[in-house]
C-alpha atoms as a printed R data frame, in Angstrom:
    type eleno elety resid chain resno       x      y      z
1   ATOM     1    CA   UNK     A     1   4.950 39.388 76.887
2   ATOM     2    CA   UNK     A     2   2.771 36.919 78.786
3   ATOM     3    CA   UNK     A     3   0.168 39.594 79.511
4   ATOM     4    CA   UNK     A     4  -0.051 40.139 75.740
5   ATOM     5    CA   UNK     A     5  -0.190 36.389 75.094
6   ATOM     6    CA   UNK     A     6  -3.082 36.138 77.563
7   ATOM     7    CA   UNK     A     7  -4.990 38.807 75.624
8   ATOM     8    CA   UNK     A     8  -4.391 36.930 72.383
9   ATOM     9    CA   UNK     A     9  -5.244 33.561 73.941
10  ATOM    10    CA   UNK     A    10  -8.430 35.006 75.411
11  ATOM    11    CA   UNK     A    11  -9.808 35.867 72.015
12  ATOM    12    CA   UNK     A    12  -8.456 33.353 69.503
13  ATOM    13    CA   UNK     A    13 -11.325 30.944 70.033
14  ATOM    14    CA   UNK     A    14 -13.590 32.751 72.499
15  ATOM    15    CA   UNK     A    15 -16.489 32.791 70.058
16  ATOM    16    CA   UNK     A    16 -17.044 29.167 71.152
17  ATOM    17    CA   UNK     A    17 -19.078 29.297 74.364
18  ATOM    18    CA   UNK     A    18 -20.381 26.350 76.392
19  ATOM    19    CA   UNK     A    19 -22.836 27.375 79.089
20  ATOM    20    CA   UNK     A    20 -21.269 30.696 79.940
21  ATOM    21    CA   UNK     A    21 -17.690 29.488 79.507
22  ATOM    22    CA   UNK     A    22 -15.777 30.783 76.471
23  ATOM    23    CA   UNK     A    23 -13.229 28.319 75.119
24  ATOM    24    CA   UNK     A    24  -9.867 30.123 75.299
25  ATOM    25    CA   UNK     A    25  -6.131 29.478 75.526
26  ATOM    26    CA   UNK     A    26  -5.707 31.518 78.703
27  ATOM    27    CA   UNK     A    27  -5.066 28.466 80.851
28  ATOM    28    CA   UNK     A    28  -2.183 27.475 78.561
29  ATOM    29    CA   UNK     A    29  -0.531 30.888 78.805
30  ATOM    30    CA   UNK     A    30  -1.022 31.257 82.560
31  ATOM    31    CA   UNK     A    31   0.595 27.851 83.110
32  ATOM    32    CA   UNK     A    32   3.457 28.712 80.745
33  ATOM    33    CA   UNK     A    33   3.973 32.043 82.528
34  ATOM    34    CA   UNK     A    34   4.541 30.270 85.828
35  ATOM    35    CA   UNK     A    35   6.626 27.474 84.341
36  ATOM    36    CA   UNK     A    36   8.916 29.749 82.331
37  ATOM    37    CA   UNK     A    37   9.019 32.992 84.330
38  ATOM    38    CA   UNK     A    38   8.834 31.520 87.809
39  ATOM    39    CA   UNK     A    39   6.335 32.153 90.549
40  ATOM    40    CA   UNK     A    40   6.891 35.896 91.079
41  ATOM    41    CA   UNK     A    41   7.240 37.097 87.499
42  ATOM    42    CA   UNK     A    42   4.580 34.670 86.260
43  ATOM    43    CA   UNK     A    43   2.078 35.920 88.841
44  ATOM    44    CA   UNK     A    44   3.086 39.521 88.118
45  ATOM    45    CA   UNK     A    45   2.415 39.012 84.391
46  ATOM    46    CA   UNK     A    46  -1.068 37.721 85.248
47  ATOM    47    CA   UNK     A    47  -1.688 40.681 87.579
48  ATOM    48    CA   UNK     A    48  -0.696 43.060 84.768
49  ATOM    49    CA   UNK     A    49  -3.082 41.261 82.410
50  ATOM    50    CA   UNK     A    50  -5.922 41.471 84.925
51  ATOM    51    CA   UNK     A    51  -5.323 45.158 85.649
52  ATOM    52    CA   UNK     A    52  -5.140 46.059 81.948
53  ATOM    53    CA   UNK     A    53  -8.508 44.389 81.441
54  ATOM    54    CA   UNK     A    54 -10.117 45.909 84.534
55  ATOM    55    CA   UNK     A    55  -9.018 49.379 83.426
56  ATOM    56    CA   UNK     A    56 -11.182 48.844 80.360
57  ATOM    57    CA   UNK     A    57  -9.019 47.485 77.576
58  ATOM    58    CA   UNK     A    58 -10.838 44.648 75.752
59  ATOM    59    CA   UNK     A    59  -8.315 41.920 76.585
60  ATOM    60    CA   UNK     A    60 -10.637 39.431 78.248
61  ATOM    61    CA   UNK     A    61 -12.559 36.713 76.383
62  ATOM    62    CA   UNK     A    62 -14.970 37.957 73.736
63  ATOM    63    CA   UNK     A    63 -13.093 41.275 73.676
64  ATOM    64    CA   UNK     A    64 -14.493 42.381 77.004
65  ATOM    65    CA   UNK     A    65 -12.944 44.457 79.759
66  ATOM    66    CA   UNK     A    66 -13.777 46.985 82.421
67  ATOM    67    CA   UNK     A    67 -15.042 46.889 85.974
68  ATOM    68    CA   UNK     A    68 -18.238 45.078 84.979
69  ATOM    69    CA   UNK     A    69 -16.004 42.004 84.739
70  ATOM    70    CA   UNK     A    70 -16.194 41.735 88.552
71  ATOM    71    CA   UNK     A    71 -19.770 40.475 88.260
72  ATOM    72    CA   UNK     A    72 -19.095 38.207 85.290
73  ATOM    73    CA   UNK     A    73 -19.499 34.478 85.997
74  ATOM    74    CA   UNK     A    74 -16.009 33.884 84.566
75  ATOM    75    CA   UNK     A    75 -14.203 36.432 86.775
76  ATOM    76    CA   UNK     A    76 -13.041 33.610 89.055
77  ATOM    77    CA   UNK     A    77 -11.045 32.151 86.188
78  ATOM    78    CA   UNK     A    78  -9.355 35.519 85.630
79  ATOM    79    CA   UNK     A    79  -8.417 35.687 89.306
80  ATOM    80    CA   UNK     A    80  -7.231 32.101 89.278
81  ATOM    81    CA   UNK     A    81  -4.630 32.818 86.579
82  ATOM    82    CA   UNK     A    82  -2.525 34.695 89.145
83  ATOM    83    CA   UNK     A    83  -2.486 31.699 91.482
84  ATOM    84    CA   UNK     A    84  -2.051 29.271 88.573
85  ATOM    85    CA   UNK     A    85   1.154 31.007 87.490
86  ATOM    86    CA   UNK     A    86   2.390 31.348 91.075
87  ATOM    87    CA   UNK     A    87   1.837 27.723 92.100
88  ATOM    88    CA   UNK     A    88   3.118 26.308 88.803
89  ATOM    89    CA   UNK     A    89   6.295 28.361 89.152
90  ATOM    90    CA   UNK     A    90   6.651 27.533 92.850
91  ATOM    91    CA   UNK     A    91   6.501 23.780 92.294
92  ATOM    92    CA   UNK     A    92   9.123 23.942 89.552
93  ATOM    93    CA   UNK     A    93  11.385 26.298 91.537
94  ATOM    94    CA   UNK     A    94  11.257 24.124 94.663
95  ATOM    95    CA   UNK     A    95  11.847 20.884 92.788
96  ATOM    96    CA   UNK     A    96  15.368 19.497 92.876
97  ATOM    97    CA   UNK     A    97  14.989 17.706 89.566
98  ATOM    98    CA   UNK     A    98  13.712 19.658 86.593
99  ATOM    99    CA   UNK     A    99  12.318 16.676 84.710
100 ATOM   100    CA   UNK     A   100   9.229 16.307 82.572
101 ATOM   101    CA   UNK     A   101   7.391 14.719 85.501
102 ATOM   102    CA   UNK     A   102   8.105 17.821 87.618
103 ATOM   103    CA   UNK     A   103   6.707 20.073 84.891
104 ATOM   104    CA   UNK     A   104   3.665 17.812 84.424
105 ATOM   105    CA   UNK     A   105   2.887 17.883 88.147
106 ATOM   106    CA   UNK     A   106   3.322 21.660 88.305
107 ATOM   107    CA   UNK     A   107   1.239 22.292 85.192
108 ATOM   108    CA   UNK     A   108  -1.594 20.008 86.322
109 ATOM   109    CA   UNK     A   109  -1.563 21.622 89.772
110 ATOM   110    CA   UNK     A   110  -2.126 24.921 87.974
111 ATOM   111    CA   UNK     A   111  -4.942 23.444 85.912
112 ATOM   112    CA   UNK     A   112  -6.675 22.098 89.019
113 ATOM   113    CA   UNK     A   113  -6.434 25.503 90.720
114 ATOM   114    CA   UNK     A   114  -7.889 27.136 87.604
115 ATOM   115    CA   UNK     A   115 -10.897 24.818 87.525
116 ATOM   116    CA   UNK     A   116 -11.605 24.778 91.245
117 ATOM   117    CA   UNK     A   117 -11.446 28.555 91.744
118 ATOM   118    CA   UNK     A   118 -13.050 29.454 88.425
119 ATOM   119    CA   UNK     A   119 -15.926 27.003 88.628
120 ATOM   120    CA   UNK     A   120 -16.717 27.762 92.255
121 ATOM   121    CA   UNK     A   121 -16.816 31.498 91.498
122 ATOM   122    CA   UNK     A   122 -19.066 30.815 88.510
123 ATOM   123    CA   UNK     A   123 -21.523 28.945 90.721
124 ATOM   124    CA   UNK     A   124 -21.348 31.757 93.290
125 ATOM   125    CA   UNK     A   125 -21.982 34.359 90.562
126 ATOM   126    CA   UNK     A   126 -25.037 32.551 89.250
127 ATOM   127    CA   UNK     A   127 -26.478 31.889 92.703
128 ATOM   128    CA   UNK     A   128 -25.760 35.144 94.522
129 ATOM   129    CA   UNK     A   129 -25.016 37.829 91.940
130 ATOM   130    CA   UNK     A   130 -27.438 36.840 89.168
131 ATOM   131    CA   UNK     A   131 -29.813 35.076 91.603
132 ATOM   132    CA   UNK     A   132 -30.373 32.165 89.200
133 ATOM   133    CA   UNK     A   133 -31.382 29.212 91.334
134 ATOM   134    CA   UNK     A   134 -31.975 27.143 88.193
135 ATOM   135    CA   UNK     A   135 -28.205 26.902 87.624
136 ATOM   136    CA   UNK     A   136 -27.069 24.153 89.975
137 ATOM   137    CA   UNK     A   137 -23.592 23.210 91.109
138 ATOM   138    CA   UNK     A   138 -23.739 20.099 88.896
139 ATOM   139    CA   UNK     A   139 -24.781 22.121 85.838
140 ATOM   140    CA   UNK     A   140 -21.891 24.545 86.287
141 ATOM   141    CA   UNK     A   141 -19.394 21.667 86.543
142 ATOM   142    CA   UNK     A   142 -20.972 19.925 83.522
143 ATOM   143    CA   UNK     A   143 -20.276 23.053 81.457
144 ATOM   144    CA   UNK     A   144 -16.601 22.520 82.257
145 ATOM   145    CA   UNK     A   145 -16.414 19.050 80.639
146 ATOM   146    CA   UNK     A   146 -15.700 20.256 77.084
147 ATOM   147    CA   UNK     A   147 -13.071 22.847 78.076
148 ATOM   148    CA   UNK     A   148 -11.485 20.246 80.369
149 ATOM   149    CA   UNK     A   149 -10.616 17.951 77.459
150 ATOM   150    CA   UNK     A   150  -8.954 20.856 75.650
151 ATOM   151    CA   UNK     A   151  -7.209 22.025 78.815
152 ATOM   152    CA   UNK     A   152  -5.796 18.582 79.623
153 ATOM   153    CA   UNK     A   153  -4.272 18.457 76.141
154 ATOM   154    CA   UNK     A   154  -2.833 21.984 76.345
155 ATOM   155    CA   UNK     A   155  -1.529 21.328 79.867
156 ATOM   156    CA   UNK     A   156   0.446 18.326 78.621
157 ATOM   157    CA   UNK     A   157   1.685 20.488 75.735
158 ATOM   158    CA   UNK     A   158   2.652 23.258 78.199
159 ATOM   159    CA   UNK     A   159   4.612 20.809 80.341
160 ATOM   160    CA   UNK     A   160   6.521 19.398 77.362
161 ATOM   161    CA   UNK     A   161   7.174 22.816 75.834
162 ATOM   162    CA   UNK     A   162   8.260 24.448 79.083
163 ATOM   163    CA   UNK     A   163  10.566 21.516 79.894
164 ATOM   164    CA   UNK     A   164  12.290 21.939 76.544
165 ATOM   165    CA   UNK     A   165  12.524 25.723 76.804
166 ATOM   166    CA   UNK     A   166  13.793 25.530 80.394
167 ATOM   167    CA   UNK     A   167  16.486 23.065 79.378
168 ATOM   168    CA   UNK     A   168  17.526 25.091 76.327
169 ATOM   169    CA   UNK     A   169  17.696 28.385 78.235
170 ATOM   170    CA   UNK     A   170  19.791 26.873 81.008
171 ATOM   171    CA   UNK     A   171  22.095 25.205 78.493
172 ATOM   172    CA   UNK     A   172  22.649 28.522 76.676
173 ATOM   173    CA   UNK     A   173  23.424 30.201 80.012
174 ATOM   174    CA   UNK     A   174  26.085 27.610 80.712
175 ATOM   175    CA   UNK     A   175  24.072 25.966 83.484
176 ATOM   176    CA   UNK     A   176  24.223 22.212 83.252
177 ATOM   177    CA   UNK     A   177  20.573 21.173 83.152
178 ATOM   178    CA   UNK     A   178  19.530 18.015 84.865
179 ATOM   179    CA   UNK     A   179  18.624 15.132 82.646
180 ATOM   180    CA   UNK     A   180  15.102 15.515 81.324
181 ATOM   181    CA   UNK     A   181  13.250 12.228 81.159
């Protein structure tokens, strides 16, 4: 399900592009995958999504797919989604208290991983794959300012939503959830 949600989130708003960065909801769904499925299943869902796209199905932003994605400046973001889901899930799994603060920390850790890996790969792609010296490290990071505002908002939303879903699922299973504050 999360692989399908990633495909949908990749293309809902991907017609908006800043620099070479399409504005998508992929970060939201990769964070939710880790928070709700856990580290292993969340990362596996992101691996499935990546493989489906690399095989050639148009599930990536702007309805792209295929092996040419390897040389795309945004491929680092696609790779980061696996680690985003894994680390988000790991932090929540290892936490003794499943409170909103735990989910916020886990979700923001995922967001940071997404930006660091994705933006560094983008710079690498412009410098060494496309050989565009005119695109500096500062320019690449400046392109990330507009998506960052959106991603901070959706990360807070992901933390709140996943806290509620986690609590509800555990309550329906008969597990006494810890107080969510």
